[in-house]
N, C-alpha and C positions, 0 to 999 in steps of 0.2 A: 889172917891166909892173904899172898899178895899175890895173885894171877898172873902170867904173864897177857900182854892184852889180845891177844888172840887167840887164847883159851877160852871158852864160858864152860863155867861149874855147873851142871845140871844135879839134883840127889830126888830122887824118887825118894817115898815110904812110904809102904805100904802093911797091912795087917789089919787085924779083924776090925770087926763092929765095938765097939771104943776100947780100943786098944791104946790108946793116948799117942796116935798119932800124930794130930794138929799139936799137941802136947810138946810132942817133944820137933815137931819140926822149926815149931813157933821156937826153940832154943838153940837151935843146931843154929834158923837164919840170926839172930839178932848176936850170937856171938862172933858168926863170923861176919856178921852187917851184907848178908843176902837178903836177896826178894823172896817172895813168900806166896805160893799160889796157889788155893787148899781148890781143888776140886769138889769140893761140899759146895762152894761157890762157885765155878762153875755150875755144879748140875742146880742146884736153890734161881743161880739167872735164865735157865734155860726152863728153867718149869717154871716164870714167875712170867716170861714173856709167851708162853702159852696159855694160860691162864687166862693173862689178861687180854688175848687176842682168839675173840669167836670167833674172825672170819675169816678162819687158813682156810686154802683153798687145795693150798701141797707140802703136808706138813716137811717133808725128807727138805724141799728145797723154801721152806720157814726155815729150820731147826743150821743149814748150811748157811744162811746170808746174815742168819741169830749170829751162828758162834763166828762168825767173821766180820763182828766188830765187838764183839766182847773189849773192850778196852780195863786197864784194873781201876779208874774211873765207875767206872758204871759195878763190877760188882765190890764197889764199897756201901751202894744202894743199904741205909734202910729197910729198904724199903721188903728189901731177899728173907727180915727173919718175920713178916709178917704172913 
């Protein structure tokens, strides 16, 4: 699939728990050579940061700052699954 340079393609996959959203998204991203961002990884990353930071004074501010610093490299950390 070729896109014009000024057009960004964004596909969202929604469904119930265990319905195959990630599996389907992986197949689509592989077939069309697209990047894949799993919301589950985002949730795991934020939860990991909350659990490992015991001195949070303002949770809302902490969450905003943490979310703004997320990178794809950080989402690949194996610690998110332990």
